[in-house]
Structure formats: structure tokens, C-alpha cells
C-alpha positions in Angstrom: -13.1 16.8 15.8 -14.5 13.3 15.5 -16.8 14.1 12.6 -13.9 15.4 10.5 -11.8 12.3 11.3 -14.7 10.1 10.2 -15.3 12.1 7.1 -11.6 12.0 6.1 -11.4 8.3 6.8 -14.5 7.7 4.6 -13.1 9.8 1.8 -9.7 8.0 2.0 -11.4 4.6 2.0 -13.5 5.4 -1.0 -10.4 6.6 -2.9 -8.3 3.5 -2.0 -10.9 1.2 -3.5 -11.2 3.0 -6.8 -9.0 2.1 -9.8 -5.5 3.5 -9.2 -6.7 4.8 -5.8 -3.8 3.2 -3.9 -1.2 5.0 -6.1 -3.1 8.3 -5.8 -3.2 8.0 -2.0 0.5 7.1 -1.8 1.5 9.9 -4.1 -0.6 12.4 -2.1 0.9 11.4 1.2 4.5 10.9 0.0 4.6 14.1 -2.0 7.6 16.2 -0.9 9.4 13.3 0.7 12.8 12.3 -0.4 14.1 15.7 -1.3 16.4 16.0 1.7 19.7 14.5 2.5 21.2 12.7 5.5 19.9 10.4 8.2 17.1 12.7 9.3 15.5 12.9 5.8 15.8 9.1 5.5 14.1 8.6 8.9 11.2 10.9 7.9 10.9 9.0 4.6 10.8 5.6 6.4 8.3 6.8 8.9 6.0 8.1 6.2 6.3 4.8 4.2 5.4 2.8 7.4 2.5 5.1 8.1 1.1 4.7 4.5 1.6 0.9 4.7 -0.4 0.8 8.0 -3.2 2.7 6.3 -3.2 0.4 3.3 -3.1 -2.8 5.4 -6.2 -1.7 7.4 -9.6 -2.6 6.0 -11.8 0.4 6.2 -15.1 0.3 8.0 -17.0 1.2 4.9 -15.8 -2.0 3.1 -18.3 -4.8 3.0 -15.8 -7.5 3.7 -12.1 -8.0 4.2 -12.0 -10.3 1.2 -13.4 -7.6 -1.0 -10.9 -5.1 0.3 -8.0 -7.4 -0.5 -9.4 -8.2 -3.9 -9.6 -4.5 -4.8 -6.4 -3.2 -3.1 -3.8 -6.0 -3.4 -3.4 -5.8 -7.2 -2.9 -2.0 -6.8 -0.2 -2.7 -4.1 1.6 -5.0 -6.4 1.4 -2.3 -9.1 3.5 0.0 -6.9 6.4 -2.3 -7.5 6.4 -1.4 -11.2 6.8 2.4 -11.0 9.5 3.6 -13.4 10.7 6.9 -11.9 13.7 6.0 -9.7 13.0 8.3 -6.7 9.3 7.5 -6.7 9.9 3.8 -7.2 12.1 3.6 -4.1 9.4 5.0 -1.9 6.6 3.1 -3.5 8.5 -0.2 -3.2 9.1 0.5 0.5 5.4 1.1 0.9 4.5 -2.0 -1.1 6.8 -4.3 0.8 5.9 -3.0 4.2 2.2 -3.3 3.3 2.7 -6.9 2.0 4.5 -7.9 5.2 1.8 -6.3 7.4 -1.0 -8.0 5.5 0.8 -11.3 5.5 1.1 -11.2 9.3 -2.4 -10.0 9.9 -4.3 -12.2 7.4 -2.0 -14.8 5.9 -4.5 -16.7 3.8 -5.8 -13.6 2.1 -2.3 -12.2 1.6 -1.3 -15.5 0.1 -4.2 -15.5 -2.3 -4.1 -11.9 -3.3 -0.5 -10.9 -2.9 2.0 -13.8 -2.7 0.6 -16.0 -5.4 0.4 -13.3 -8.0 3.8 -12.0 -7.0 5.4 -15.5 -7.2 3.5 -16.7 -10.3 6.3 -16.1 -12.8 8.8 -18.0 -10.6 6.4 -20.9 -10.2 5.7 -21.0 -14.0 9.4 -21.0 -14.6 10.1 -23.8 -12.2 7.5 -26.1 -13.6 
């Protein structure tokens, strides 16, 4: 029903914008993925990663502005690149890179400010 979809969307949006919310949402959705073997398990894994990336790249209706959403969520997305557990890290890195690409295509200026500059800052400092 529409009311349930709206409520779930609202709860998901609220969770994403909290500290460590992105990681909690990704963990919740990806849980149980990656345990299989073969091409079919890999395809399921990729589809889930793409679906999560689409969710993360979309600004929720409850957010006051796209700028605020990027400011709150992008540092958390970059944090997904630093997960230590190898199996989890692979999935989280897929989600992070797909989200980064999607955000860069949809809103290049905001993605540059909140994702690309922080990501490339060590390289820029090293080259100066």
C-alpha cells in the first residue's frame, strides 16, 4: 500500500541522514549477500549493490535541500571505502563507487565538492 511505501521511505531517509546511517542501511540491505558462489551469486551481489547505490544517490523528499543531503551523506559514502573486513569491504566499495558515479552524473558540482575533492585531497597535497 502507498502509506506503507511512504512510511518506509521516510524511515529510510531519516536513518540515512543520521551519523553512521549510510553504513547501517548498506549493512541491512546487503546482509546475507556474498555467501554464494558462481556467476549467479555474483550477479545478485552486483544487482543489490546497484540498488543500494541508487537509493543513496537519491535525495529523499524529507530533506530540506540537495546540498544538505550531500553534506550529510557524502562523508559517510566515502567512509564505506575504509571498511576493514574483506568480504564486507568489497561490497561496500562497490556501493560507494557506484553511488559516487551516479551522484557525479546527476549533480556534478555537488559531487565535486562533497565527494571528489575530499577523495582526491591527499593526492593534491602530495603533488603540490
